[in-house]
C-alpha positions in Angstrom: 98.4 137.3 68.0 95.2 135.2 68.6 92.7 133.7 66.1 89.4 132.8 67.8 87.4 130.0 66.2 83.7 129.2 66.7 82.0 126.2 65.1 78.4 126.8 64.5 75.1 125.1 63.3 71.9 127.1 63.8 73.4 129.1 66.7 71.5 132.3 66.0 70.4 132.6 69.7 74.0 132.3 71.0 76.4 133.7 68.4 76.3 137.4 69.1 76.8 137.0 72.9 79.6 134.6 72.2 81.4 136.8 69.8 81.0 139.9 72.0 83.4 138.3 74.4 86.0 137.6 71.6 86.3 141.1 70.1 89.7 141.5 71.7 91.0 138.7 69.5 93.0 139.7 66.4 90.9 137.4 64.1 87.5 135.8 64.6 86.5 132.9 62.4 83.1 131.3 62.4 83.1 127.9 60.7 79.4 127.3 59.9 77.8 124.0 59.1 75.3 125.4 56.6 73.0 126.9 59.2 69.4 127.5 58.2 68.8 130.3 60.6 70.6 133.7 60.8 73.8 132.5 62.4 76.0 133.5 59.5 74.4 136.9 59.1 74.6 137.7 62.8 78.2 136.5 62.9 79.2 138.8 60.1 77.4 141.7 61.7 79.5 141.0 64.9 82.7 141.3 62.8 83.6 137.7 62.3 84.7 136.1 59.1 82.3 133.3 58.2 83.4 130.2 56.3 80.8 127.7 55.3 82.0 124.1 55.6 79.9 120.9 56.2 80.5 119.1 59.4 79.7 115.7 58.1 79.4 114.4 61.7 83.1 114.8 62.3 83.9 117.5 64.9 87.6 116.7 64.9 87.9 117.2 61.1 85.9 120.4 61.3 88.3 121.8 63.9 91.3 120.7 61.9 89.8 122.5 58.9 89.5 125.6 61.0 93.2 125.3 62.1 94.2 125.5 58.4 92.3 128.8 58.0 93.7 130.5 61.1 96.4 133.1 60.5 97.5 134.2 63.9 100.2 132.6 66.1 97.7 131.4 68.7 94.4 129.6 68.1 91.5 129.8 70.6 88.5 127.5 70.2 85.3 128.6 71.8 81.8 127.0 71.5 78.9 129.2 70.6 77.2 128.5 74.0 80.4 129.5 75.9 81.3 132.9 77.1 84.7 134.5 77.8 84.6 136.8 80.9 86.7 140.0 81.1 88.7 138.3 83.9 89.5 135.4 81.7 90.4 137.8 78.8 92.9 139.6 81.0 94.4 136.3 82.2 94.8 135.0 78.6 96.4 138.2 77.4 98.8 138.3 80.3 99.8 134.6 80.0 100.6 134.4 76.3 102.9 137.4 76.5 104.6 136.2 79.7 105.0 132.5 79.0 106.6 131.9 75.6 107.6 128.4 76.6 104.0 127.2 76.9 102.4 125.6 73.8 98.9 125.1 75.1 96.4 126.1 77.8 93.7 124.2 79.5 90.5 125.8 80.8 88.1 124.9 83.5 84.6 125.1 82.2 81.9 126.2 84.6 78.5 125.0 83.5 75.2 126.8 83.9 72.5 124.1 83.7 68.8 125.0 84.0 69.8 128.5 85.1 72.2 127.5 87.8 76.0 127.2 87.9 76.9 123.7 89.0 79.6 123.8 91.8 79.9 120.0 92.2 79.5 116.7 90.4 81.2 115.5 87.2 81.8 119.0 85.7 81.1 121.2 88.7 83.8 123.7 89.1 84.2 125.7 92.3 86.2 124.5 95.2 85.2 124.9 98.8 87.3 128.0 99.4 86.1 129.8 96.3 83.4 132.5 96.0 80.9 132.2 93.2 79.3 135.5 92.3 77.1 136.7 89.5 78.5 136.9 85.9 80.9 139.8 85.6 81.9 139.6 89.3 84.4 136.8 89.3 87.3 137.9 91.3 90.1 136.8 89.1 93.2 135.2 90.6 92.6 136.6 94.1 88.9 135.8 94.3 88.6 132.5 92.7 90.4 129.9 94.8 90.9 126.4 93.3 88.7 124.9 90.6 88.0 121.3 90.2 86.3 119.0 87.6 86.6 119.1 83.9 89.4 120.8 82.0 89.7 121.2 78.3 92.5 122.2 76.0 91.2 125.1 73.8 94.1 127.6 73.3 97.4 126.5 71.7 100.1 127.8 69.3 99.2 127.3 65.7 101.0 124.2 64.3 101.5 122.5 67.7 99.1 119.7 67.1 95.8 118.3 65.6 92.4 117.4 66.8 91.6 113.7 67.1 88.3 111.7 67.0 85.0 112.5 65.3 83.2 113.3 68.5 84.3 114.0 72.1 87.3 115.2 70.2 90.6 116.2 71.8 93.4 118.5 70.7 96.7 116.6 70.8 99.5 119.1 70.9 103.3 118.9 71.5 105.0 120.8 74.3 104.3 122.2 77.7 100.8 123.2 78.9 99.3 125.2 81.7 95.8 125.7 83.1 94.0 129.0 83.5 92.5 130.0 86.8 89.4 131.8 85.4 86.9 129.5 83.7 85.1 129.4 80.4 81.4 130.0 81.2 79.2 127.4 79.6 75.5 128.1 79.1 74.5 124.7 78.0 71.1 123.4 77.1 68.6 125.9 78.4 65.9 123.3 78.5 65.7 119.5 78.8 64.4 119.0 75.3 67.6 120.5 73.8 69.7 118.5 76.2 68.0 115.2 75.3 68.4 116.0 71.6 72.1 116.7 72.1 72.6 113.5 74.1 70.8 111.4 71.4 73.0 112.9 68.7 76.3 112.8 70.6 75.8 109.2 71.8 75.1 108.0 68.3 78.3 109.6 67.0 80.3 108.3 69.9 79.0 104.8 69.5 79.9 104.9 65.8 83.4 106.2 66.6 84.0 103.4 69.1 82.7 100.9 66.6 85.1 102.2 64.0 87.9 101.9 66.6 87.0 98.3 67.3 85.8 98.8 70.9 83.2 96.3 72.2 81.0 96.4 75.3 82.1 94.1 78.1 80.0 92.9 80.9 81.6 95.3 83.3 80.8 98.2 80.9 77.1 97.9 81.7 77.8 98.7 85.3 79.6 102.0 84.5 76.5 104.2 84.0 75.3 103.4 87.5 78.8 103.8 89.0 79.1 107.1 87.2 75.9 108.4 88.8 77.0 107.2 92.3 80.4 108.7 91.9 79.3 112.1 90.6 76.2 112.5 92.7 77.5 111.3 96.1 81.3 111.2 96.1 81.7 114.4 94.0 78.9 116.0 96.0 76.5 116.6 93.1 73.6 116.5 95.6 74.7 119.8 96.9 73.6 121.4 93.6 69.9 120.5 94.4 67.5 119.3 91.8 69.7 120.7 89.0 72.6 118.5 90.3 70.4 115.4 90.4 69.0 115.9 86.9 72.4 116.5 85.5 73.9 113.4 87.2 71.0 111.3 85.8 71.4 112.7 82.3 75.2 112.1 82.3 74.6 108.5 83.3 72.0 108.2 80.6 74.6 109.5 78.1 77.0 106.8 79.3 74.4 104.1 79.0 73.2 105.1 75.6 76.7 105.1 74.2 77.2 101.5 75.3 73.7 100.4 74.2 74.1 101.9 70.8 77.6 100.4 70.4 76.2 97.0 71.5 73.5 97.2 68.8 76.0 98.1 66.1 78.0 94.9 66.9 74.8 92.9 67.1 73.8 94.2 63.6 77.1 92.8 62.3 76.5 89.5 64.1 79.7 89.8 66.1 
């Protein structure tokens, strides 16, 4: 019924924990971008089918390639640093059997940054009436309350749509959608070095994508990184997450600034 898909590149430290939460799926595919560590070996050991395929700096194309390889009626994309809790597993299984009229499902993603789950800010997830416990103790529909922040489309019927953009890609599907209550757990960037490396890579790809799309940097665009920090840290209460919330808000604003800076330099290089 469900094909789970994980895109990987040197995810040896993450892949087994990720796949452990997907063993209930009928098919598990790992699309590996020629890892130089033991990602492929560990994935096979965990029961996944590993397909080697170069990313070529195009995440949308890589995900569409994966869609072509999936065999089940539903396709579920999970990143290697994400975890599917037992509560979310039960909710997924219940929903796709009950709601045949739904073509796709959105997920809230709850981020663990520097060892702490972020409850506020840009991606912070738990509303004021919710209870955030330890992993494995999420209360499901009765104990969660309302989530807020980022939602991402990751589960859809096969053939309902394609992924678009090379980076910050989105799954454009046809038909009705719904949002799950229980979140995907995201253990992103265990240290600042990895986070900064990821920001550098992602902002470069994003700037290149915007350049290809013909987008230019306006005068107003230079104010957006600062506005992003103020909005996320103060208005979305990021300060309540302590030093982790402050660092995350700064880095997300840095991400916004670097995209614009790199895009500006691309146009300057062309003399336009």
